[in-house]
C-alpha positions, 0 to 999 in steps of 0.5 A: 095084377088087379088092383081093386083098393085104390079107389076106396083106400081113403075111406077104408082108412077113415073107416078104420080110425073112427072105429079104432077110436070107438072101440066095444066090447064083445056084445056091445057093438052098436056104434060099430055096427051102426057105422057098417049098416049104413055103409052098406045101405049106401051101397044098395045092398040088402041089410040085416041088422042085429043078426047074432047080436049087433052083426049085420049081414049085407046081400049083394046079388049079381047079374045072374044067377049062381053061388053065394061067397061069404066074406067075413069081418069081426068088430069087437074090441078087447078090455085093454088101455091103449098106449100106441099115442095114436091122435085117433086113440081109444077115446073109451077108457079101458078098451081097445083094438088090440087084436085088429078088427077095427081093421078087418071091418073096414077092409071089408067095408072097402070090398063090399064097394068094390064088389058093388060096382061090379055086381052087373059082372057078378054070377051069384051073391055075396055075403058080407058078414060083419060079426060081434063077440069073437073076443067072447071064448068060450061062446063067441059071436060066431054060433049066434050069427049061425043060429040067425040063419046068416048061412041060408037065405041064400046058402052060403057055399063057402067064406073067406076072412083074414086076420092081420098078422105082425109076424109077416111084413106089410105086402106079404099074406100067409096062407095054410091049407088043412089045420090053421089055428088051434082050439081054445078051452078054458079050466078051473081048478079049485084046490081045498086043503085046511088053514093053520098059522104059517109057523105050524104048517103041520097042523094044516094042509097048505093049499098053495104048495099043493097048487104049486105042485099041480101046475108043474104037474100039469105040464107033464100031460104036454110032454107024456101023454101027448105025441111030440108030433103034434101040439097042444099047450096048457097055460095056467094063467091066474092064481088066486089064494091067501089072506095074510102073509103068515096064515096057510091057505085052505083054498087057492083058484086057478084059471088056464088055456087048453090049445090044440089042433088034433081034436082026438087030443081036445077030447082026451083033455078033461080027463087027463087033467082031471086025473092029475090035479085030482091026484095030486091034491089027495097025494097031499092031503087034499081035494081039487075041483075041475071044471074044464069049459070046451070053447072055439074048435080047431079051425081047418082051412079048406083046401080047394078055398086055399087053392082059390085064395092062392090063385086069387093072391097072386092075380091080385097081388103078384106072386111075391105076396103070397108065403105058404105057412108051414105050421100052424098057429095056436092062437084061436078064431070062433071063425072055425065055428064057420069053418065046421058048416062050410067050407073056409078059408083064413088068410094071416094079412102081413101088417108089419112095416119092413123097418121094424123087425119083428122082435121089436113089433107090437104083437096082437093083444099088445096095449102098443099093437098097431097095424100098418095102414099099408097093408089095408089094401092087400087084404081088399084085394084078397076079399074081393078077388076071392070072391070073385074067383070063387064064384067064377067056378 
C-alpha cells in the first residue's frame, strides 16, 4: 500500500489545531485563508487569493501536459459555543468548527505537501481549492468561486472532496455512486389571524392553533404526496408568535428546511407546501404567506470518479478501508454546485474511534463534536491517490 501522509501528519495535526482554535464564520475566513495561502506559497504553488470571497486556490503544474484535477476543502465554522474541553478548543466565543471543516482544510494542505514533492512525476495539473462559506445556505461559497473562474484556466476535468463522518469508524471511508446528499431548501411561513383576549377565543382568530394544524398538515405532504420509494424531509425548526399568556396572537412565523434527493420532487415542493399551508389557514379563517427559497441542489457523485476513488483507496489504504454506502444522506453540501459543473466525487471519512459506540458519539453540528485525528492519514491518502489515478487515465 502507498502511504503518503506519514511524512506530513504532524504538520497536518498542528495546522488543524491552530485552525480549530481560531474558527471563523462564513465570509469571515480571513485568518484561515491567510494560513492556507502561506503554506501553499511555501510549497512553490501558483496561489490565487480572494476567489469567491476568502477562497484560496493553489495550482500545481505537473511535468507533462494533461488533465486537471480539483481537490476541494471548506474552511468556515459554525455559530456555536464549543463544549469539547480540548486544550485547543475555540478561542472565539460563539464560534466552533463543529462540522470538521478545520480537518478538511488541514488534510488538503497535507495532500498539497505530498503532491508538490511529486510534481516531476505528475502528468497534468492539480488545483487545491479551499472554499469559504459552505455553511451559508442557501447561497453557499461554491457558486462565488465558480463565478470567479475556479474551474477554468486551466479547465478542471474532475473534482474530489471528502467530509468527516462520525457514523463510520476511523480507518473506514464510505463511497457512493449517484445520489449522495440532498438538496437543502428553506421555507418561511407567516400565519395571520386576529387578536383577542385569551378568555374569549370566539372573538379572535388564533394564529397559534392554525399554525399547529399547518405543521401537522405539512407532514402529510411527505407521507402522501411523495413516493414511498423516494426520500424527502420537511422540518419546521422555529416558531415565533404571541405577546402574553392570556392574549390570542394574530401572527405566528415559522421557518423550516426541506430536503429532497429527486430534482422532480424538489421542484414540486413549493406548490405542495403553499397549497397545504394556505388551505389550512383559510379553513381556520386566517391566511398564510409562504416564501420558498431554493438552496443547495442534490449532490450526485459521478460513476466514473467513484470507480477511481474506490481503486485509489484500495491501493492507498487497503481493501478493508472501503465501504460502499447503500443509501444517500439527507444532509446537504454546497460541493453539489461543483458537481453540477464537472464530474465530482464526495467521500465520507470515518472519524469515530472504534472504542466509541456510534450511539455515544457526538455527531456533526454538535457542541462536543471532536473527530479522531487518526483519520487524517486516510483523508490525505484519499486526496493524493485519487488525484494521481485520475490524472493517469
